[in-house]
C-alpha positions in Angstrom: 24.6 2.7 -0.3 21.8 4.9 1.1 18.4 4.6 -0.1 16.6 7.5 -1.9 12.9 8.3 -2.0 11.3 9.7 -5.1 7.7 10.7 -6.2 6.1 9.4 -9.2 2.7 10.4 -10.5 0.8 8.5 -13.0 -0.9 11.5 -14.6 -4.6 11.8 -15.4 -4.0 10.5 -19.0 -2.4 7.4 -17.7 -5.2 6.8 -15.2 -7.9 7.6 -17.8 -6.3 5.2 -20.4 -6.2 2.4 -17.9 -2.3 2.0 -18.0 -1.5 2.9 -14.4 -0.9 -0.8 -13.8 1.6 -1.1 -16.6 3.5 1.9 -15.3 3.6 0.5 -11.8 4.8 -2.9 -13.1 7.6 -1.3 -15.0 8.7 0.7 -11.9 8.5 -2.3 -9.6 10.4 -4.5 -12.0 13.5 -2.4 -11.4 13.7 -3.6 -7.8 12.7 -0.4 -6.2 10.2 -0.7 -3.4 6.8 0.9 -3.1 6.9 2.9 0.2 3.5 4.6 -0.4 0.8 4.7 -3.1 -2.6 6.3 -3.4 -5.2 7.4 -5.9 -6.1 11.1 -5.5 -7.6 14.1 -7.2 -5.0 16.9 -7.1 -6.6 20.2 -5.9 -5.7 23.6 -7.5 -3.8 24.4 -4.3 -1.7 21.3 -4.4 -1.0 21.7 -8.1 0.2 25.3 -7.4 2.6 24.0 -4.7 3.8 21.2 -6.9 4.4 23.4 -10.0 5.3 26.6 -8.1 8.6 27.0 -9.8 6.8 27.4 -13.1 4.3 30.0 -12.0 4.2 33.0 -14.4 5.5 30.9 -17.3 3.2 30.7 -20.4 2.7 27.0 -20.0 1.8 27.1 -16.2 -1.9 27.4 -16.6 -2.0 24.4 -18.8 0.1 22.3 -16.4 -2.3 23.0 -13.6 -5.4 22.5 -15.6 -4.1 19.1 -16.8 -2.8 17.7 -13.6 -6.2 18.6 -11.9 -8.3 17.3 -14.7 -8.7 13.8 -13.4 -7.3 11.4 -10.7 -3.6 10.5 -10.4 -1.8 7.7 -8.8 0.9 9.0 -6.5 3.7 6.7 -5.6 6.7 7.0 -3.4 9.5 4.6 -4.5 12.5 3.8 -2.2 15.8 2.3 -3.0 19.4 2.9 -4.0 19.6 5.5 -6.9 15.8 5.6 -7.0 15.7 9.1 -8.6 18.0 8.3 -11.5 16.6 4.8 -12.0 13.0 6.2 -12.3 14.1 8.9 -14.7 15.6 6.3 -17.0 12.5 4.2 -16.8 10.3 7.2 -17.7 12.3 8.3 -20.7 12.6 11.8 -22.1 9.9 14.3 -21.3 9.0 14.6 -25.0 7.8 11.1 -26.0 9.0 11.7 -29.6 12.6 11.7 -28.1 12.0 8.9 -25.6 13.8 5.7 -26.1 11.8 2.5 -26.9 11.4 0.5 -23.7 10.8 3.6 -21.6 7.3 4.5 -20.3 7.1 7.5 -22.5 8.7 5.9 -25.5 6.3 3.0 -25.4 3.1 4.5 -23.9 2.9 8.2 -25.0 3.1 10.3 -28.2 2.5 13.9 -27.0 4.7 16.0 -24.6 1.5 17.4 -23.0 0.1 13.8 -22.3 3.3 12.0 -21.3 1.7 9.6 -18.7 4.2 10.1 -15.8 5.9 12.5 -13.6 9.0 11.7 -11.6 11.1 13.9 -9.3 14.1 15.5 -11.0 16.6 15.5 -8.2 17.0 14.9 -4.4 15.7 18.3 -3.5 12.6 18.0 -5.6 12.1 14.5 -4.4 12.1 15.5 -0.8 9.7 18.4 -1.4 7.4 16.4 -3.6 7.2 13.3 -1.5 6.2 15.6 1.5 3.5 17.2 -0.6 1.7 13.9 -1.4 2.6 11.7 1.7 2.7 12.2 5.4 5.2 10.3 7.4 2.6 7.8 8.6 1.6 7.0 5.0 5.1 5.8 4.0 5.9 2.3 5.1 9.4 0.9 5.7 9.5 -2.8 5.4 11.8 -5.6 4.3 11.1 -7.9 1.3 12.2 -11.5 1.1 13.7 -10.6 -2.4 15.8 -7.6 -1.3 19.0 -9.7 -1.0 18.6 -10.7 -4.6 18.2 -7.1 -5.7 20.9 -5.2 -3.8 24.3 -6.6 -2.8 
């Protein structure tokens, strides 16, 4: 089975609340591999590229204002079915509808402060990973535990 790469952002609320480590731990526990990770302050320009599909919608200015309001942790995860696995771990966009055990179900209560972003599909993942990581920032490596994670 081919590996997928996906982008995760621990949003400014997650970083400010000091729960980025909990989010990363939950993602790593799935068996997905961290291919890249960094702390950064998203610029207005990067936010506009990231959320370009929403430009002109009433909620767009708030999205940009929030994602640029503080540092984020950008993570590229790699592994079989990475996109769908991360989406399950994240939970529904609205924390009020997110299942217990998911990041949003356990760590958030407001849709506007839902702690985490994850790529929605393969096309978005490819575009988003490229926005946040250059090829040299992504590391391909083997782990001693990989044989215990994937058959």
